[in-house]
VOTOR-727449 format. One line per 3 residues: number of its first residue (from 0); their letters; for each residue z, x, y of N, C-alpha, C, CB. Coordinates in Angstrom, 3 decimals, m for minus. Glycine has a CB too. Example, Ala and Ser with C-alpha at 12.3 -4.5 7.8 and 13.67 -1.06 7.14 Angstrom:
<atoms>
0 = as = 7.800 13.190 m5.690 7.800 12.300 m4.500 7.800 13.200 m3.300 9.046 11.308 m4.473  7.080 12.850 m2.250 7.140 13.670 m1.060 7.870 12.900 0.030 5.725 14.084 m0.598
</atoms>
This chain:
<atoms>
0 = mst = m5.625 46.511 m59.012 m4.593 45.893 m58.112 m4.494 46.383 m56.562 m3.245 46.157 m58.770  m4.657 47.354 m56.538 m3.679 47.679 m55.199 m5.230 47.310 m54.353 m2.734 49.755 m54.980  m6.230 47.607 m54.564 m7.591 46.829 m53.060 m7.483 45.475 m53.466 m9.792 47.347 m53.109
3 = llw = m5.851 44.813 m54.507 m6.236 43.220 m54.069 m5.525 42.875 m52.796 m5.746 42.034 m55.245  m3.838 43.811 m52.806 m2.694 43.940 m51.882 m3.567 43.975 m51.026 m1.618 45.034 m51.908  m4.556 45.356 m50.734 m5.367 45.424 m49.037 m5.861 44.562 m49.100 m6.409 46.447 m48.467
6 = mis = m6.836 43.541 m50.020 m7.171 43.357 m49.287 m6.772 41.731 m49.015 m8.242 43.909 m49.378  m5.014 40.968 m49.070 m4.370 40.003 m49.090 m3.402 40.400 m47.768 m3.789 39.748 m50.511  m3.489 42.111 m47.226 m2.952 42.493 m46.461 m3.452 42.069 m45.197 m2.846 43.557 m46.689
9 = fll = m4.676 42.872 m45.168 m5.853 42.724 m44.072 m6.282 40.748 m43.532 m7.506 43.613 m45.060  m6.491 39.930 m44.684 m6.214 38.610 m44.583 m4.941 38.085 m43.440 m5.896 38.254 m46.039  m3.759 38.490 m43.953 m2.736 38.192 m43.319 m2.504 38.485 m41.672 m1.887 38.761 m44.064
12 = hgi = m2.901 39.824 m41.903 m3.650 40.743 m40.560 m3.804 39.768 m39.548 m5.297 41.470 m40.852  m4.325 39.173 m40.076 m5.603 38.560 m39.404 m5.800 37.283 m38.694 m6.469 38.451 m40.286  m5.180 36.504 m40.336 m4.349 35.416 m39.802 m2.607 35.248 m38.432 m4.003 35.012 m41.262
15 = sil = m2.342 36.692 m38.685 m1.531 36.523 m37.613 m1.899 37.543 m36.282 m0.103 36.734 m38.169  m2.536 37.894 m36.431 m3.868 37.827 m34.680 m4.136 37.235 m34.492 m5.074 38.236 m34.235  m4.922 36.557 m34.704 m5.334 35.079 m34.227 m4.559 33.741 m34.097 m6.247 34.715 m35.014
18 = aiy = m3.249 34.142 m34.154 m2.095 33.385 m34.316 m1.681 32.918 m32.628 m0.874 34.382 m35.189  m1.626 35.144 m32.365 m0.839 34.993 m31.833 m1.979 35.398 m30.680 0.451 35.571 m32.240  m3.241 35.495 m30.939 m4.253 34.983 m29.831 m4.117 34.190 m29.193 m5.224 34.656 m30.055
21 = lll = m4.427 32.790 m30.274 m3.597 30.984 m29.977 m2.948 30.937 m29.471 m2.952 30.116 m30.742  m1.853 31.713 m29.209 m0.373 31.392 m28.689 m0.010 31.822 m27.476 0.630 31.913 m29.488  m0.699 33.076 m26.987 m1.509 33.465 m25.980 m1.881 32.764 m25.087 m2.383 33.860 m26.307
24 = knr = m2.865 32.177 m25.552 m4.071 30.925 m24.730 m3.417 29.811 m24.705 m5.624 30.487 m25.537  m2.402 29.680 m24.983 m1.549 27.814 m24.346 m0.513 28.424 m23.739 m0.737 26.342 m25.742  0.006 29.975 m23.473 0.704 30.319 m22.479 0.392 30.167 m21.137 0.911 31.323 m22.640
27 = qna = m0.667 31.027 m21.219 m2.162 30.965 m20.268 m1.864 29.355 m19.287 m4.031 30.782 m21.671  m2.735 28.486 m20.040 m2.998 27.102 m19.730 m1.616 26.938 m19.246 m3.535 26.079 m20.955  m0.657 26.926 m19.970 0.634 26.463 m19.038 1.032 26.513 m17.594 1.569 27.042 m19.433
30 = ngn = 0.787 28.383 m18.222 1.396 28.649 m16.475 m0.335 28.615 m15.630 2.511 30.880 m16.196  m1.336 28.393 m15.675 m2.093 27.391 m14.841 m1.501 25.851 m14.236 m3.238 27.100 m15.718  m0.960 25.617 m15.059 m0.594 24.014 m14.962 0.304 24.489 m13.735 0.302 23.057 m16.511
33 = kqt = 1.583 24.972 m14.402 3.147 24.962 m13.242 2.416 25.727 m12.255 4.954 25.937 m13.809  1.068 26.471 m11.907 1.029 26.852 m10.573 m0.131 26.107 m9.443 0.805 28.348 m10.701  m0.845 24.979 m10.800 m0.677 23.561 m9.359 m0.097 22.250 m9.405 m2.033 22.974 m8.866
36 = env = 0.754 22.942 m10.255 1.988 21.603 m10.072 2.596 22.092 m8.776 3.423 21.446 m11.494  3.029 22.944 m8.715 4.077 23.800 m7.476 3.055 23.697 m6.423 4.625 25.723 m7.788  1.666 23.382 m6.412 0.637 23.888 m4.978 0.699 22.319 m5.127 m1.248 25.060 m5.006
39 = lke = 0.898 20.986 m5.751 0.421 19.811 m5.242 2.220 19.508 m4.902 m0.681 18.679 m6.452  3.479 20.080 m5.447 4.835 20.209 m4.900 4.771 20.532 m3.966 5.672 20.865 m5.354  4.335 22.154 m2.883 4.567 21.467 m1.626 4.037 20.933 m0.956 4.864 21.844 m0.990
42 = tle = 2.313 20.811 m1.250 1.606 19.879 m0.367 2.162 18.252 m0.196 0.159 19.873 m0.929  3.147 17.810 m0.875 3.160 16.126 m1.334 4.587 16.673 m0.229 3.334 15.264 m3.597  5.589 17.764 m0.209 6.764 18.071 0.909 6.504 18.057 2.216 7.329 19.316 0.801
45 = eir = 5.026 18.406 2.103 4.533 18.765 3.963 3.979 17.525 4.262 3.146 20.156 4.385  2.824 16.977 3.502 3.448 14.840 3.564 3.573 14.272 3.607 3.768 13.944 3.627  4.999 14.908 3.499 6.587 13.952 3.061 7.487 13.780 5.108 8.186 15.625 1.364
48 = ken = 7.459 15.388 5.293 7.239 16.142 6.143 6.974 15.142 7.709 6.074 17.040 5.533  5.444 15.018 7.456 4.883 14.498 8.551 5.095 13.255 8.063 3.508 14.900 8.966  4.761 12.522 7.731 5.447 11.210 7.404 7.193 10.528 8.538 5.890 11.622 5.543
51 = rml = 7.954 11.144 8.077 8.953 11.657 9.041 9.198 11.876 9.719 9.308 12.088 9.168  7.738 13.077 10.477 8.228 12.892 12.335 7.106 11.142 12.500 7.235 14.996 13.922  5.889 11.632 11.697 5.289 10.245 12.182 6.063 9.285 12.351 4.394 9.699 11.404
54 = qrl = 7.003 8.545 11.943 7.925 7.494 12.037 8.690 7.567 12.978 8.616 7.322 11.073  9.521 9.009 12.541 10.156 8.977 14.046 9.314 8.395 15.439 10.488 10.527 14.380  8.632 9.535 15.529 6.920 8.813 16.929 6.813 7.604 17.052 5.071 9.021 16.495
57 = lee = 6.859 7.048 16.011 6.645 5.242 15.919 7.800 5.009 16.409 6.427 4.344 14.357  9.240 5.155 15.576 9.597 4.468 16.333 10.049 5.165 18.007 10.534 3.850 15.533  10.242 5.837 18.355 10.569 6.623 19.970 9.262 5.528 20.173 10.339 8.929 20.386
60 = dkq = 8.296 4.993 20.472 7.362 4.498 21.132 7.749 2.678 20.779 5.821 5.244 20.595  7.777 2.793 19.288 8.697 1.226 19.229 8.635 0.461 20.834 10.745 1.607 18.793  8.277 m0.603 21.722 8.847 m1.384 21.972 9.162 m2.761 21.960 8.794 m1.133 22.435
63 = pdk = 9.759 m3.845 21.934 9.339 m4.627 21.517 9.014 m5.544 23.216 10.274 m5.070 20.286  7.501 m6.854 21.868 6.206 m7.194 22.559 7.009 m8.155 23.255 4.786 m7.716 21.691  7.393 m8.876 24.067 7.630 m9.600 25.596 6.515 m11.102 24.897 6.733 m8.301 27.520
66 = spv = 5.824 m10.781 25.465 3.831 m11.778 25.990 4.164 m12.251 24.315 1.400 m10.244 26.450  4.238 m13.831 24.261 3.443 m14.351 22.887 2.429 m14.578 22.617 3.640 m15.210 22.455  2.108 m14.732 21.660 0.924 m14.767 21.448 m0.334 m16.385 21.913 1.141 m14.387 19.986
69 = khd = m1.103 m16.374 23.081 m1.122 m18.054 23.617 m2.349 m17.717 22.633 m1.327 m18.796 25.658  m2.438 m19.558 22.201 m3.121 m19.960 20.697 m4.196 m20.404 21.864 m2.265 m21.355 19.288  m4.215 m20.964 22.956 m5.085 m21.014 23.828 m6.444 m20.008 23.968 m4.327 m20.967 24.799
72 = sik = m6.440 m19.230 24.247 m7.534 m18.986 24.207 m8.260 m18.167 23.264 m7.648 m18.705 25.114  m7.962 m18.722 21.899 m9.371 m18.819 21.214 m9.817 m19.830 21.250 m9.524 m18.535 20.000  m11.036 m19.188 21.153 m12.797 m20.324 22.102 m12.583 m20.821 20.828 m15.031 m19.512 22.677
75 = kyp = m13.195 m22.752 20.805 m13.504 m23.300 20.106 m14.416 m23.757 20.360 m12.919 m23.781 19.781  m15.206 m23.648 19.318 m16.543 m24.751 19.243 m16.799 m25.350 19.780 m16.792 m25.483 18.609  m17.683 m26.147 19.264 m18.135 m28.016 19.300 m18.628 m27.836 17.444 m20.142 m28.674 20.908
78 = pfp = m18.548 m28.801 17.272 m19.159 m28.984 15.465 m20.679 m29.084 15.651 m18.559 m30.700 14.465  m21.570 m28.885 14.771 m22.694 m28.443 15.126 m23.034 m30.266 15.228 m23.551 m27.203 13.992  m24.313 m30.175 15.536 m25.193 m32.087 15.717 m25.533 m32.336 13.725 m27.755 m31.982 17.149
81 = pae = m25.241 m33.272 14.128 m25.809 m34.031 13.265 m27.241 m33.873 12.481 m25.783 m35.009 13.883  m27.321 m33.341 11.237 m28.849 m33.212 11.335 m30.060 m34.594 11.025 m29.118 m32.045 10.238  m31.032 m34.921 11.418 m31.584 m35.849 11.330 m32.004 m35.931 9.562 m32.622 m35.785 12.436
84 = kkk = m31.861 m37.065 9.652 m32.321 m37.673 8.227 m33.957 m38.183 8.077 m31.328 m39.060 7.939  m34.052 m37.236 7.528 m36.132 m37.679 7.340 m35.808 m39.142 5.897 m37.701 m35.354 6.155  m37.093 m40.054 6.676 m37.292 m41.099 5.146 m38.062 m40.258 3.958 m38.464 m42.696 5.487
87 = ega = m37.743 m41.289 3.077 m38.520 m40.056 2.381 m40.482 m40.828 2.188 m37.450 m39.648 0.331  m40.706 m40.848 2.996 m42.273 m41.133 3.080 m43.073 m40.928 4.148 m42.544 m42.342 2.870  m41.770 m40.504 5.193 m42.115 m39.364 6.060 m43.317 m38.642 6.531 m41.609 m38.592 5.645
90 = amt = m44.224 m38.027 7.101 m44.851 m36.968 7.005 m44.472 m36.300 7.806 m45.944 m36.999 6.995  m44.984 m34.767 6.874 m44.097 m33.235 7.372 m45.120 m33.588 9.539 m45.078 m30.756 5.753  m43.974 m33.088 10.473 m44.913 m32.288 11.523 m45.732 m30.886 11.163 m43.978 m31.893 12.699
93 = eke = m46.446 m30.840 12.610 m47.420 m30.242 12.983 m46.911 m28.847 12.957 m47.937 m30.752 14.178  m45.557 m28.778 13.009 m44.643 m27.359 13.430 m44.292 m27.136 11.913 m43.006 m27.568 14.661  m43.594 m27.830 10.976 m43.036 m28.110 9.800 m44.241 m27.118 8.549 m42.951 m30.038 9.681
96 = tqp = m45.294 m27.421 9.452 m46.600 m27.417 8.214 m47.481 m26.510 8.330 m47.520 m28.629 8.137  m47.093 m25.070 9.843 m47.793 m24.367 10.264 m47.006 m22.989 9.741 m48.065 m24.693 11.670  m47.963 m22.167 8.757 m47.183 m20.820 8.096 m46.603 m20.211 9.691 m48.541 m19.435 7.036
99 = ied = m45.286 m18.779 9.036 m44.925 m18.450 9.838 m45.713 m16.923 10.288 m43.666 m18.626 9.577  m46.778 m16.747 11.250 m46.969 m15.378 11.343 m46.933 m14.419 11.828 m47.431 m15.175 11.269  m45.732 m14.732 12.636 m44.969 m12.559 13.063 m44.084 m13.050 12.983 m45.037 m11.316 14.687
102 = fqp = m43.833 m12.835 11.342 m42.753 m13.234 10.238 m42.728 m11.239 9.915 m43.512 m14.726 8.524  m41.571 m10.216 10.430 m42.138 m8.953 9.973 m40.081 m8.688 9.301 m43.147 m7.609 11.679  m40.241 m8.494 7.583 m39.529 m8.093 7.228 m39.108 m6.762 7.781 m39.757 m8.269 6.273
105 = aay = m37.287 m6.912 7.465 m36.058 m5.851 8.237 m36.330 m4.759 7.922 m34.526 m5.942 7.895  m36.903 m3.653 8.212 m37.242 m2.416 7.296 m35.612 m1.814 6.930 m38.374 m1.097 8.267  m35.606 m1.033 6.282 m35.022 m0.204 5.413 m34.809 0.953 5.450 m35.410 m0.238 4.610
108 = qde = m33.851 1.350 6.194 m33.657 2.687 5.804 m32.816 3.541 5.396 m33.878 3.130 6.364  m32.460 4.690 4.091 m31.727 4.615 3.238 m30.617 6.100 4.148 m32.609 4.711 1.578  m29.864 5.704 4.214 m28.850 6.891 5.032 m27.929 7.489 3.615 m27.508 5.967 6.547
111 = vet = m28.313 9.051 3.577 m27.075 9.571 3.185 m25.502 10.247 3.846 m27.576 10.335 2.593  m24.681 9.258 3.627 m23.308 10.132 3.786 m23.028 11.430 3.078 m22.201 9.335 3.362  m22.409 12.029 3.539 m22.065 13.271 2.722 m19.956 12.531 2.606 m22.574 15.357 3.994
114 = sle = m19.624 12.860 1.715 m18.225 12.834 1.498 m17.467 13.722 2.066 m17.944 12.899 0.334  m16.252 13.382 2.469 m14.897 13.869 3.032 m14.966 15.359 2.863 m13.553 13.229 2.249  m14.892 15.400 1.295 m14.466 16.783 1.040 m15.546 17.716 0.871 m13.643 16.861 m0.114
117 = aki = m16.975 17.255 0.922 m18.242 18.057 1.061 m18.357 18.146 2.402 m19.519 17.483 0.426  m17.947 17.510 3.859 m17.320 18.162 4.821 m16.760 18.870 5.300 m17.051 18.012 5.062  m15.069 19.048 4.729 m14.145 19.985 4.144 m14.704 20.795 4.054 m13.545 19.841 3.119
120 = lql = m15.162 21.166 2.658 m15.973 22.555 2.748 m16.941 23.447 3.214 m16.241 22.693 2.184  m17.082 22.091 4.055 m19.042 22.910 4.838 m17.841 23.856 5.556 m20.716 21.495 6.548  m17.241 22.707 6.952 m16.776 23.931 7.977 m16.039 24.480 7.607 m16.319 23.789 9.138
123 = htn = m14.606 24.742 6.511 m13.823 25.967 5.593 m15.149 27.248 5.959 m13.608 25.426 3.343  m16.928 27.000 4.876 m17.344 27.680 4.970 m17.706 28.606 6.078 m17.774 27.318 4.503  m18.686 27.998 6.753 m18.327 28.311 8.789 m17.383 28.624 9.282 m18.351 27.303 9.785
126 = get = m16.182 29.473 8.874 m15.836 30.050 8.769 m14.116 28.854 10.131 m16.954 31.404 8.794  m14.377 27.787 10.211 m13.764 26.610 10.942 m12.185 27.098 10.079 m14.655 24.697 10.566  m11.724 26.447 11.148 m9.459 26.888 10.336 m8.960 25.371 10.192 m7.688 28.007 12.084
129 = idd = m8.154 25.210 9.563 m7.631 24.195 9.254 m7.365 22.918 9.703 m6.983 24.493 9.068  m7.128 23.420 11.087 m7.019 22.666 11.742 m7.552 22.101 12.574 m6.520 22.799 11.935  m8.584 23.007 13.276 m9.812 22.334 13.837 m10.922 21.187 12.668 m10.744 23.772 14.402
132 = iak = m10.346 22.017 11.374 m11.344 20.711 10.365 m11.183 19.126 10.179 m11.207 21.030 8.846  m9.265 19.497 10.909 m8.765 18.070 10.455 m9.151 17.131 12.226 m6.552 18.182 9.833  m9.189 17.661 13.339 m9.445 17.391 14.732 m11.061 16.956 14.083 m9.171 18.882 16.063
135 = kln = m11.681 17.257 14.015 m13.633 17.391 13.730 m13.689 15.843 13.034 m14.401 19.087 12.179  m13.390 15.405 11.263 m13.331 14.690 10.609 m12.101 13.679 10.444 m13.645 15.294 9.848  m11.312 13.806 11.827 m10.339 12.964 11.798 m9.615 12.515 10.808 m10.655 12.179 12.218
138 = cgk = m8.408 14.066 9.893 m8.322 13.524 8.819 m6.939 14.591 8.961 m9.645 13.512 7.642  m6.279 14.408 7.673 m4.695 15.581 7.858 m5.185 16.526 7.836 m3.413 15.767 6.769  m4.353 17.253 8.455 m4.488 18.595 7.845 m3.919 19.090 6.335 m3.868 19.412 8.798
141 = tea = m3.311 18.544 5.508 m2.695 18.652 4.437 m3.746 18.579 3.584 m1.676 17.791 4.251  m4.211 17.206 3.829 m5.679 16.780 3.054 m6.591 17.756 3.071 m6.455 15.584 3.665  m6.523 17.543 3.969 m8.393 19.178 4.023 m7.750 20.616 3.419 m9.181 19.967 6.559
144 = eii = m6.527 21.112 3.302 m5.608 21.697 3.138 m5.772 21.613 1.216 m4.334 21.031 4.073  m5.348 20.700 0.705 m5.325 20.449 m0.811 m6.915 20.895 m0.913 m4.861 18.659 m1.390  m7.385 20.167 m0.015 m9.994 19.695 m0.782 m9.799 21.771 m1.537 m12.717 19.540 2.293
147 = ikm = m9.049 21.774 0.096 m9.694 23.528 0.382 m9.055 24.255 m0.590 m9.291 24.389 1.998  m7.905 24.150 m0.824 m7.399 25.154 m2.296 m7.599 24.563 m3.295 m5.914 25.578 m2.536  m7.838 23.333 m3.859 m8.137 23.271 m5.261 m9.680 23.697 m5.480 m7.829 21.784 m5.808
150 = hqk = m10.556 23.680 m4.449 m11.770 23.716 m4.434 m11.518 25.403 m4.778 m12.575 23.066 m3.040  m10.882 26.044 m4.260 m10.586 27.324 m4.364 m10.371 27.967 m5.991 m9.359 27.436 m3.495  m9.776 26.906 m6.455 m8.848 27.173 m7.688 m9.599 26.793 m8.930 m7.448 26.320 m7.628
153 = ks = m10.713 25.675 m8.443 m12.061 26.187 m9.401 m13.123 26.475 m9.588 m12.356 25.876 m9.935  m13.028 27.464 m8.434 m14.279 28.456 m8.010 m13.922 29.611 m9.193 m14.213 29.171 m6.080
</atoms>
């Protein structure tokens, strides 16, 4: 009888240890999600600050444009000349019947373009600062910083 009680005790202990492990794992995932959320909130706030600064700069530079658009400056092309109609029984001219000998199809080359994310990460691994990366790739500093942070978080 005591062996049965020992078996039940071990079984209950195993179940409770498994439950504690699963709860601990869920809590760690929740903390990771909170960290990601905090990083995104910080970068969003930085983007908002940059946007406010850019709006102020645009409002300062904004001057009313007093010159109206001239519609006369738009080029007007004459209509196409009417196409000549052929009679149904008319023979084709010599020029129309000769094959085109010097026709060369256009040569196409595949071009591979790396994504902005790949370019940012490559420059970052080469030791470039975020400011330099943003200037070279013509993107925002926060955009480059977000991509680098997210890549570091994945690694």
